[in-house]
C-alpha positions in Angstrom: 15.5 -13.2 23.3 15.3 -9.4 23.7 14.2 -9.3 20.0 10.9 -10.9 21.0 10.5 -9.4 24.5 7.4 -7.1 24.6 8.6 -3.4 24.6 5.5 -1.7 23.1 1.7 -2.1 23.0 -0.2 -0.4 20.2 -3.9 0.4 20.5 -6.6 1.1 17.9 -8.8 4.1 18.6 -12.4 3.4 17.5 -14.1 0.4 19.2 -11.1 -0.1 21.5 -10.2 3.2 23.2 -13.4 4.8 22.3 -16.6 2.8 21.9 -19.7 3.2 19.7 -18.1 4.9 16.7 -19.5 5.6 13.2 -20.7 2.1 12.5 -22.9 2.4 15.6 -24.3 5.7 14.2 -25.3 3.8 11.0 -27.0 1.0 12.8 -28.8 3.3 15.2 -30.1 5.9 12.7 -30.1 4.2 9.3 -30.6 0.5 9.8 -29.8 -2.5 7.7 -29.4 -1.3 4.1 -26.3 -3.3 3.1 -25.6 -1.4 -0.1 -25.9 1.9 1.7 -23.6 0.7 4.5 -21.0 -0.3 1.8 -21.1 3.3 0.5 -20.9 4.6 4.1 -17.8 2.5 4.7 -16.3 3.6 1.4 -16.6 7.3 2.4 -15.0 6.5 5.8 -12.2 4.6 4.0 -11.5 7.6 1.6 -11.3 9.8 4.7 -9.0 7.4 6.4 -6.7 7.6 3.4 -6.6 11.4 3.6 -8.7 12.0 0.5 -11.4 13.9 2.3 -11.2 16.5 5.0 -13.6 16.5 7.9 -16.2 18.7 6.3 -16.1 16.8 3.0 -16.5 13.5 4.9 -19.5 14.7 6.8 -21.2 16.0 3.6 -20.4 12.7 1.8 -21.8 10.7 4.6 -24.9 12.9 4.7 -25.4 12.3 1.0 -25.1 8.6 1.4 -27.6 8.3 4.2 -30.0 10.9 3.0 -29.6 13.1 6.1 -28.5 16.7 6.5 -24.9 17.7 7.1 -25.9 19.1 10.5 -27.7 15.8 11.5 -24.6 13.8 10.6 -22.2 16.2 12.2 -24.2 16.3 15.5 -24.9 12.6 15.7 -22.0 10.7 14.1 -20.1 10.5 17.3 -22.9 11.4 19.7 -22.7 7.9 21.4 -18.9 7.7 21.3 -17.5 7.2 24.8 -14.1 6.6 26.4 -13.3 3.1 27.5 -12.3 4.2 31.0 -11.2 0.8 32.2 -8.8 0.5 29.3 -7.4 4.0 29.8 -6.8 3.3 33.5 -5.0 0.1 32.5 -2.9 1.9 29.9 -1.8 4.2 32.7 -0.5 1.2 34.6 1.2 -0.3 31.5 2.9 3.0 30.6 5.5 2.7 33.3 6.8 -0.6 31.7 6.0 -0.3 28.0 6.0 2.1 25.2 2.4 2.8 24.3 1.3 3.6 20.8 -2.0 4.6 19.1 -2.6 3.5 15.5 -5.9 4.4 13.9 -7.6 4.4 10.6 -9.2 7.9 10.8 -9.8 11.0 8.8 -8.8 14.5 9.6 -10.7 16.0 12.6 -12.2 12.7 13.8 -10.0 11.4 16.6 -8.7 14.9 17.6 -12.1 16.2 18.6 -12.4 13.6 21.3 -8.8 13.4 22.4 -7.0 16.7 22.8 -3.2 16.5 22.1 -2.2 17.2 25.7 -4.3 14.3 26.9 -3.1 12.0 24.1 0.5 12.8 25.1 -0.2 11.7 28.7 -1.1 8.2 27.5 0.8 7.6 24.3 4.5 7.7 23.3 3.5 8.0 19.6 0.3 8.4 17.6 -0.1 7.2 14.0 -3.2 8.4 12.2 -3.8 6.9 8.8 -4.8 10.1 7.0 -1.5 11.8 8.1 0.8 9.0 6.8 -1.2 7.9 3.7 -1.2 4.3 5.0 -4.3 2.4 6.1 -4.8 -0.8 8.1 -4.6 -3.6 7.1 -1.6 -2.6 5.0 1.3 -4.3 6.8 3.5 -1.2 6.1 1.5 0.9 8.7 2.2 -1.6 11.4 5.9 -1.6 10.6 5.8 2.2 10.5 4.1 2.4 13.9 6.7 0.1 15.5 9.6 2.2 13.9 8.1 5.4 15.3 8.2 3.8 18.8 11.8 2.7 18.2 11.1 -1.0 18.5 10.8 -4.0 16.1 7.4 -5.3 15.2 8.3 -8.6 17.0 8.5 -6.5 20.2 5.0 -5.2 19.9 1.5 -6.3 20.8 -1.2 -4.8 18.7 -4.8 -4.4 20.0 -7.7 -3.8 17.5 -11.4 -4.8 17.2 -10.8 -6.1 13.7 -9.5 -9.6 13.2 -8.4 -8.6 9.7 -6.2 -5.8 11.1 -4.8 -8.2 13.8 -3.9 -10.8 11.1 -2.1 -8.0 9.1 -0.2 -7.0 12.3 0.8 -10.6 12.8 2.2 -10.8 9.3 4.8 -8.2 10.3 5.9 -10.2 13.4 3.7 -8.5 15.9 1.5 -10.4 18.3 -2.1 -9.2 18.3 -5.3 -9.3 20.4 -8.7 -8.9 18.9 -10.5 -6.6 21.3 -14.0 -7.6 22.3 -14.3 -6.3 25.9 -12.0 -5.1 28.7 -12.0 -8.2 30.9 -11.2 -10.6 28.1 -8.5 -8.3 26.7 -6.9 -7.9 30.2 -6.7 -11.7 30.6 -5.2 -12.2 27.2 -2.6 -9.4 27.4 -1.5 -10.5 30.9 -0.9 -13.9 29.5 1.4 -12.4 26.8 3.4 -10.0 29.0 
């Protein structure tokens, strides 16, 4: 029974802990060019894999969308904001569960909004894709995140805004919640704990 008892909850960063990430930038400033959006996503994916540093990523995104480096740098995360309800809830959960952060992100992205000291207040461990050369939905990154928390995947609940990533987490034995909004999430997780 203890093999399946929840011991850890692992959260995604963008569109879960912090809302209105780079996809929001594209929709707000660029619009509906599907081919351009695919190239935009490809640059972000390369950054997530650690193939581009922050400056290279910003320049590549600027090239894709036809804007200046400064415009992209200043506006990419301009509308990003903390999901305060979720952070408060994590503060409550932390006394009973290990809390992890698992994000597909490139160098310099998450860190600029979440100083290390603050991250340590909320999370027992942080796995950033560019640091470990693994990217969601690769099942190996979920297993790795569980191992770093000292638990089995079957003892974890993973929370992400991507159904594809949640399915990959489930393939390792984790339970998963597709995050849409705080109230729905809270109801779902309380039913799982």
